[in-house]
C-alpha positions as CSV (number, residue, x, y, z in Angstrom):
1,M,15.2,24.9,-2.8
2,T,16.7,25.4,0.7
3,N,19.1,28.3,1.5
4,T,21.0,25.9,3.8
5,K,24.7,25.8,2.7
6,T,26.0,22.9,4.8
7,L,24.7,20.0,6.9
8,Q,26.7,18.1,9.5
9,V,25.9,14.4,9.6
10,S,27.1,11.6,11.9
11,C,26.8,7.8,11.0
12,V,26.9,5.3,13.8
13,Q,28.4,1.8,13.3
14,M,27.1,-0.8,15.8
15,H,26.7,-4.5,16.3
16,W,24.0,-6.2,14.2
17,A,23.1,-9.2,16.4
18,K,22.6,-8.0,19.9
19,D,19.3,-7.8,21.8
20,L,16.8,-4.9,22.0
21,A,18.0,-3.7,25.4
22,F,21.6,-3.5,24.3
23,N,20.7,-1.9,21.0
24,L,18.5,0.7,22.6
25,K,21.2,1.6,25.2
26,T,23.8,2.0,22.3
27,T,21.4,4.1,20.3
28,L,20.5,6.4,23.2
29,K,24.3,6.8,23.9
30,Y,25.1,8.1,20.4
31,I,22.2,10.5,19.9
32,P,23.4,13.0,22.5
33,A,27.0,12.3,21.4
34,A,26.2,13.3,17.8
35,A,24.3,16.4,19.0
36,E,27.2,17.5,21.3
37,Y,29.6,17.1,18.4
38,G,27.4,19.5,16.4
39,S,25.7,17.2,14.0
40,R,22.2,18.0,12.8
41,V,21.5,14.4,11.7
42,V,22.5,11.0,13.1
43,L,22.1,7.9,11.0
44,F,22.0,4.4,12.5
45,P,22.4,1.0,10.7
46,E,19.7,-1.2,9.3
47,A,17.4,-2.6,12.0
48,N,19.6,-1.0,14.7
49,L,16.9,-1.4,17.4
50,T,15.6,-4.9,16.7
51,S,18.8,-6.3,15.3
52,Y,19.0,-8.1,12.0
53,Y,19.4,-11.5,13.6
54,F,16.2,-13.2,12.7
55,P,16.2,-16.1,15.2
56,Y,16.0,-13.4,17.9
57,L,14.0,-10.5,16.3
58,I,11.0,-12.6,15.1
59,K,10.2,-13.3,18.8
60,L,10.2,-9.7,19.9
61,K,6.9,-8.3,21.2
62,P,5.5,-5.4,19.1
63,A,5.0,-3.3,22.3
64,A,8.6,-3.6,23.2
65,I,9.7,-2.4,19.8
66,Q,7.3,0.6,19.9
67,D,8.5,1.5,23.4
68,A,12.1,1.5,22.2
69,L,11.2,3.6,19.2
70,R,9.4,6.1,21.5
71,Q,12.5,6.4,23.7
72,V,14.5,7.2,20.6
73,Q,11.9,9.8,19.6
74,D,12.0,11.4,23.1
75,T,15.8,11.5,23.0
76,A,15.9,13.1,19.5
77,A,13.6,15.8,20.9
78,A,15.6,16.3,24.1
79,H,18.8,16.9,22.0
80,N,17.1,18.8,19.0
81,I,18.5,16.5,16.4
82,W,17.3,14.5,13.4
83,V,17.5,10.7,13.9
84,I,17.2,8.0,11.3
85,A,16.7,4.7,13.0
86,G,15.7,1.2,11.9
87,T,13.4,-1.7,13.0
88,I,12.1,-4.9,11.5
89,Q,8.4,-5.3,12.5
90,K,5.7,-7.9,11.9
91,T,2.6,-6.9,9.9
92,A,-0.5,-8.7,8.9
93,R,1.5,-10.1,5.9
94,K,5.1,-11.0,6.9
95,F,7.7,-8.5,8.3
96,L,8.8,-5.1,7.0
97,N,12.3,-3.8,7.3
98,L,11.8,-0.2,8.2
99,M,13.6,3.1,8.5
100,H,12.1,5.9,10.6
101,V,13.0,9.5,10.1
102,I,12.5,11.4,13.3
103,N,12.6,15.2,13.4
104,P,14.1,17.3,16.2
105,E,10.6,17.6,17.8
106,G,10.6,13.8,18.2
107,A,7.9,13.1,15.5
108,I,8.3,10.3,12.9
109,V,7.9,12.3,9.7
110,H,8.9,9.7,7.1
111,E,9.1,5.9,6.9
112,Y,10.5,3.7,4.2
113,A,10.3,-0.1,3.9
114,K,13.2,-2.0,2.2
115,V,12.3,-3.0,-1.3
116,N,14.8,-5.8,-2.1
117,M,15.4,-8.5,0.4
118,A,18.9,-9.9,1.0
119,G,19.8,-13.0,3.0
120,R,18.0,-16.3,3.4
121,D,16.2,-15.3,6.6
122,E,15.1,-11.9,5.3
123,K,13.7,-13.5,2.2
124,K,11.9,-16.0,4.3
125,Y,10.3,-13.6,6.8
126,C,10.1,-10.3,5.1
127,R,8.3,-8.7,2.1
128,G,9.3,-5.6,0.2
129,G,7.9,-2.1,0.4
130,N,6.1,-0.4,-2.4
131,K,7.4,3.1,-2.6
132,L,10.6,5.1,-2.9
133,S,11.9,7.5,-0.3
134,L,11.7,11.3,-0.6
135,F,11.7,13.6,2.4
136,E,13.3,16.8,3.7
137,I,15.7,17.6,6.5
138,D,15.7,21.3,7.3
139,G,14.4,21.9,3.8
140,I,17.1,19.8,2.1
141,P,15.6,17.1,-0.2
142,C,16.8,13.6,0.9
143,T,16.3,10.0,0.1
144,T,17.1,6.6,1.7
145,V,17.6,3.0,0.6
146,I,18.3,0.1,2.9
147,C,21.4,-2.1,2.4
148,R,20.7,-4.4,-0.7
149,D,18.5,-1.6,-2.2
150,G,21.7,0.2,-3.1
151,R,22.3,-2.4,-5.8
152,H,19.3,-1.0,-7.6
153,P,20.2,2.5,-8.7
154,E,16.7,3.5,-9.8
155,L,15.7,3.5,-6.1
156,Y,17.9,6.5,-5.3
157,R,18.3,8.0,-8.8
158,I,14.6,8.7,-9.3
159,P,14.4,10.5,-6.0
160,A,17.6,12.4,-6.9
161,M,15.9,13.4,-10.2
162,A,13.0,14.7,-8.0
163,G,15.5,16.8,-6.0
164,A,17.2,14.6,-3.4
165,Q,20.8,15.8,-2.6
166,I,21.7,13.3,0.0
167,L,21.3,9.5,0.1
168,F,21.2,8.0,3.6
169,Q,21.9,4.2,3.5
170,P,21.5,2.2,6.6
171,S,23.0,-1.2,6.1
172,C,23.8,-4.5,7.7
173,S,26.3,-6.2,5.5
174,S,26.3,-9.5,7.4
175,D,27.2,-12.8,5.7
176,E,29.4,-15.8,6.1
177,I,33.0,-14.9,7.2
178,E,34.5,-15.7,3.8
179,A,31.9,-13.7,1.9
180,V,32.4,-10.7,4.2
181,T,36.2,-10.8,3.6
182,W,35.5,-10.8,-0.1
183,K,33.2,-7.8,0.3
184,R,35.9,-5.9,2.1
185,T,38.7,-6.6,-0.4
186,S,36.5,-6.0,-3.4
187,G,34.8,-2.9,-2.0
188,R,31.5,-4.5,-2.8
189,A,29.6,-4.0,0.5
190,Q,28.3,-0.5,-0.3
191,Q,29.3,1.1,-3.6
192,P,29.5,4.9,-3.7
193,V,26.5,6.4,-5.6
194,G,28.0,9.9,-6.2
195,P,29.8,8.9,-9.4
196,N,26.5,8.0,-11.1
197,S,24.3,10.7,-9.5
198,K,26.3,13.6,-8.1
199,I,24.7,13.5,-4.6
200,F,26.1,12.8,-1.1
201,H,26.1,9.3,0.2
202,C,26.0,8.5,4.0
203,V,26.3,4.8,5.0
204,A,25.9,3.4,8.6
205,N,26.9,-0.2,8.5
206,T,27.2,-2.9,11.2
207,I,30.0,-4.9,12.8
208,G,30.3,-8.0,14.9
209,E,29.5,-11.8,14.8
210,S,26.3,-13.7,15.1
211,P,25.8,-15.7,18.4
212,D,26.8,-18.9,16.6
213,G,30.0,-17.4,15.2
214,K,29.1,-18.3,11.6
215,Q,28.5,-14.8,10.3
216,T,30.1,-11.4,10.7
217,S,29.6,-8.0,9.2
218,S,31.9,-5.8,7.1
219,G,31.9,-2.4,8.9
220,A,33.5,0.3,6.8
221,S,30.7,2.9,7.2
222,F,31.4,6.0,5.2
223,I,30.3,9.5,4.2
224,R,31.2,10.4,0.6
225,E,30.8,13.6,-1.4
226,P,29.2,13.7,-4.8
227,N,32.3,12.7,-6.7
228,G,32.7,9.6,-4.6
229,I,35.6,11.0,-2.5
230,P,35.5,9.9,1.2
231,L,34.9,12.6,3.8
232,A,34.9,10.1,6.7
233,E,35.3,6.3,7.0
234,A,34.9,3.8,9.8
235,G,37.0,0.6,10.5
236,F,36.0,-3.0,9.9
237,Y,35.5,-4.2,13.4
238,Q,34.7,-1.6,16.0
239,E,31.6,0.3,17.2
240,E,32.2,4.0,16.3
241,M,30.7,7.2,15.0
242,I,32.0,9.1,12.0
243,T,31.1,12.7,11.1
244,A,31.4,15.1,8.2
245,V,30.1,18.5,7.1
246,L,28.3,18.3,3.7
247,D,28.8,21.3,1.4
248,L,25.5,21.1,-0.4
249,S,26.6,23.2,-3.3
250,R,28.6,20.2,-4.4
251,A,25.5,18.0,-4.7
252,D,24.4,19.4,-8.1
253,R,22.7,16.2,-9.2
254,S,24.2,16.8,-12.7
255,Y,24.3,13.2,-13.8
256,V,20.6,12.5,-13.0
257,L,19.6,15.8,-14.5
258,D,21.3,14.7,-17.7
259,S,19.4,11.5,-17.6
260,L,16.2,13.5,-17.5
261,Q,17.0,14.8,-20.9
262,N,18.8,12.1,-22.7
263,P,17.6,10.1,-24.5
264,P,14.5,12.2,-25.3
265,F,12.1,9.3,-25.7
266,L,12.4,8.6,-21.9
267,V,11.7,12.1,-20.7
268,S,7.9,11.6,-20.3
269,Y,8.5,8.3,-18.4
270,W,10.9,9.9,-16.0
271,Q,8.4,12.6,-15.3
272,Q,5.7,10.1,-14.6
273,M,7.9,8.2,-12.2
274,M,9.0,11.3,-10.3
275,A,5.3,12.3,-9.9
276,E,4.5,8.8,-8.5
277,V,7.4,8.9,-6.1
278,K,6.2,12.3,-4.8
279,R,2.6,11.1,-4.5
280,R,3.6,8.0,-2.4
281,A,6.3,9.8,-0.3
282,D,4.1,10.3,2.8
283,E,2.4,6.9,2.6
284,K,3.0,4.8,5.7
285,P,4.4,1.3,4.9
286,E,1.9,-1.3,6.0
């Protein structure tokens, strides 16, 4: 267990359907901004480098994506900050929707592939990953899920059972305009996880319309403490960065720890699942 008392986190809200050059420029702008503001971690949205707009991203050259990722790594090292960034990349069998955890030395120390696909294009082009996320930032156990994964509580609750105090959720809540309006009014885009886990929840979502004007995204990125109370929230429409200081003593994981004990017949199964999560944590999604 870390002796760290607090962690300052920034979440960047940016457009979901721009090209790689635009996305890279935006990303490289916010890394030093977050560091200058005093944050130790900066979280970007789902597929923030490649975009989530499939008619564009499926044509990207792998070398261009890797070059952009290297520039993000170099910038993280130059500003001594943790960066969590996203790409969608082709593999031998379909595409993977990936999050890359980059340490302050510029090394990728953890990667996670989205498990549950969302929209029509993603279901057509992508396949799901085969592990849950568990990693450390400055000794603090953390986990991540990507967008739709948040609808499946086992994906973050089991890592929380294994020690995770913070959930980082990059998202791209894009959909038809009417559906996005409904998501906003119902609060359905990203539902706070603290009330069922007692861990922190940091969401970086997207804004903006698709090139054909048929889809938009819901914005409303947030950082919430373990009771679900907002510490910082973004608007619906604008690119912006939000920041909060996390008092880690509040992330006691009490709800998931209770689940580890009750009902007793499940205890051995939870233990087996936690062991498997830890065993797979450092596997590279391929």
